N, C-alpha and C positions, 0 to 999 in steps of 0.2 A: 953949638949947643942950643942956641935960641931957635935955630931952624928945626932941630930935632923935637924940641918941646912943642913948637907950633904944629908940626906934622902929627905929633901924638895927640894934641888937643883936637885937631881936625878929625882924626880917626875915631876918637871917643864920641864926638858930636855925631858923626855919620852912623856909628854903631847904635847910639841912643835913638836916632831917628828911625833906623831900621827896625829896632825892637819895638818902638812906639807904633810904627805902621803895622808890624806883624800882630801885635796885641789888638790893635784896632780892627784889623781884618778878621781876626778870630772872634771878636765880640759881635760881629754882624751875623745875623741869622739868614743865610741865603734863601732857604725855603720860605721863610716868612716874607721876605722881600718879594719873591715871585708870587706868593699867594696874594699879597697886597696889590700887586700889579694886575692879577686876574680880576680881583674884586673891584678895582678902580674903574674898570670898563664894563662891569656886569650890569647891563640895562635890561629892564623888563621886556621891552620889545622895540623893534626898529622896522619901519617901512621906508625904503628908499625908492623914489620914482625913477632915479637914474644912477646906475653904477657904470662908470666908464672904464673899460679894460683895454688898454692900448699896449700892444706888443710890438717889439722891434727885433727882427731876426739878425743873424750874424752878418748878413749882407746889407743890413740897414732898411729892409722893407718893413713898412708899418701896417698893422691891422688894427682896426678900431671896432670894438664890440660894445654894445650897450644893453644892460638888462635891469629889470626890476628886482628888488630884493625884499623878502619878508624874513624877519628873524625874531624868535621868541624864546625866552628862557624856559628851561624844562624844570617845572616845579620850583623848589628852593635850592636846586643844585647850581653849580657854576657852568653847567652845560647849556647848549642852545640847539634849536632846530632851525634850519634855514632853507628857504625856497628861493631859487633864482630862476627868472623867466626872461629869456633873451628877446629883445625887440628889434635890434639892429646888429648886423646888416640883414637885409630881407631874406637872404638864403638860409639863415639859421633862426628866423623868427619863429617863436613858439617852443624852441628847444628849452628844456628845463633841467635843473639840477636840484635834487632834494638831499639834504644832509641832516641826519639825526645823530648828534654827538653822543659818545659813550666813553667810558674810561677803561683802563686795564687792557688785557689781551684781546678782548672782544672787539674793541676799536669802533670806529664810526661806521654808520650805515649810510652809504652814498649811492644814489640812483640817478641815472641819466636818461632823460626822455628825448628820443629822436623822432620828431614829427614826420620826417620823410619816410620812415619805416613803420611809424606808429607802434614803436616798441620801447620798453623800458629796459635799460641795461644796468646791472648792478656793478659797481666798482669794488672789486675785491680789496681786502686789507693791504696786500702786498703791492697793489697798484695805486694806492692813495697818495703815495709820494711822487706819482707821475704828474705830468703837466695838466694844469687846469685850463681847459679850452685852448690848448696849443700855446700857452704863454709860459713865461719864466716862473710863474707861481705854480705850486703844487696844490692839490686839494687840501692837504694838511697844513699848508701855510695860512689858510683862510678860515681855520676853525679855532675854537678855544683851546688854550694850553691847559692840559690836565696835570695839575701839580703832583698828584700821587704817582704818576707814571715815570718820574725822574728822581735822581739824586742830584745834589747841588754842591757847588763849591764857590765860596766867595773869592773873587780875584783881586779887585782893587776898586778904589773910588777915584774917578777921573772927571774931567770936564765933559759934559754931554756933547755928542757929535753935532747936534742941530740946535741946541739951546746953550750957547756958550757961557752964559752967566749962571748955569745950573750944573750941579754935580750929578754924575750918574754912577750907580752901582754896576759893576761888571760881574756877571754871574755865569759860571759854567754849568750847563745842563747836560745830564748824562742819562740816556734811556736805561730803564732797569732790565730790559731783556731784548732779544733780537726781534721779537714780533713788534714791539713798540718802535724800535729803531727802524725797521722796514717800513712801518706805516708813516713815520715822521720824515724819513729820508736822510737823516743825519746820524753819523756815529756819535757826534756830540755837537753842541752849539753854545755860543756865548751870547748873552743878552745884555744890552745897556738899558738900565731902568732908572728913570729920573728919581732923585731923592726927595723932591717936593711933592709930586702927585702920583708917583709910582707908575707912570705911563712908559711904555716901551719907546725907545728911540732908534734902536738898531739891533739886528740879529745877524750873526755870522755863523754859518753851518760848515762843519768839517766832515771829511770822510775818515776811514779807519787809518789813513796815513797822515792824519792831521793836516791835510791840505784843504784850503778853502774851496768849497763847491758852490756856495750861494751867500749872497748878502741881501738883507731886507732893511730898508730905511723907512722909518715911520715919520712922515713929514708934517702931517696935519692932524690935530685933535680938536674936537668940538666939545665944549662943556655941556653936560646934561645934568642940571641940578648939582649934586655933589659927585657925580660920576663923569666919565669922559668917553667919547666915541672917536675911534681912529678913522679918519675920513680919507687919508691918502697914504699909500704905500708904494715904494719903488723896489722892484726885485731885480737882481742881477744874477743870472745863472752862469757859473764859470765853466760848466761842462758843455752846455749847448751854445754858449756865447750869445745867449738871448737876454733881453731885458724887458721889463713890463711895468706899467703903471696901473694901479688900482685906485680909482677916485670916486668916492661916493658923494652924490649931490642930491639936494631936495629931499631931506629926510623928515619923517615924523617919528617921534619917540614916545615910548610908554603909552601907546594907544592900544586898544583892544584888537587882537588879531585872532580870528576863529581858528581852532585847532584843525579844522578840515583843510586849511591851506597846506598843511604839512602831510597830507595823505597822498598815496599814489594815484588816487582817482583825480585829484586836482592837478597832479603832475602831468597826467595824460590828457587833460582837457584845458588847454591854454585859453 
């Protein structure tokens, strides 16, 4: 009899905990959390003298590229325009990538300059989920998340993967249509967002079979006033078996950057 009473008590406790967790999860606004995450890293401008892009192939072969980066907020939006100019290795010196971010079905405008051919090539929307400079990162992995392009579901509150003393919100992100899905490269993805400063710690992308196709780990952030700048990301692509590291060094923030830097004329004249 005592054993039955004890089991009943344990069942009631577990049921109450489950109800409490469910109510807590419903009370969180996942869209607001994601929006806070975007604005936490929204900086007026960034100039990086060195961005190190290190890729590792399936066979273990490493390639190291270095480029300069200019980024500037577009008006009062949460979008950015970015110019990247490669300086190493020598054979790709002068190569440039211009990204003008946009939301909705229109998507981002991405142009690639190839100095060897003296031509600018446009990266179409359906190709933006493809590899950025032959690495595990896609073009879409390195642009601003557009909150209005997705629906959201709050999953759980857990220990952060890289800040063990901090809790992270786990949020499900679901593209609103196929065009956005094609551009982003994921059928859906989960994000781990810190509860203290709303910075991203991890992203896991899935295909339509709910299989993991990519993981991004956000390992370093730099305080910029009341904002934050992500300076180091590691990507693992499960389809190509490649990995890559994106590491920004020597940055100047919130300095004046002329809009001419983000024109095709600058792209073609390194």
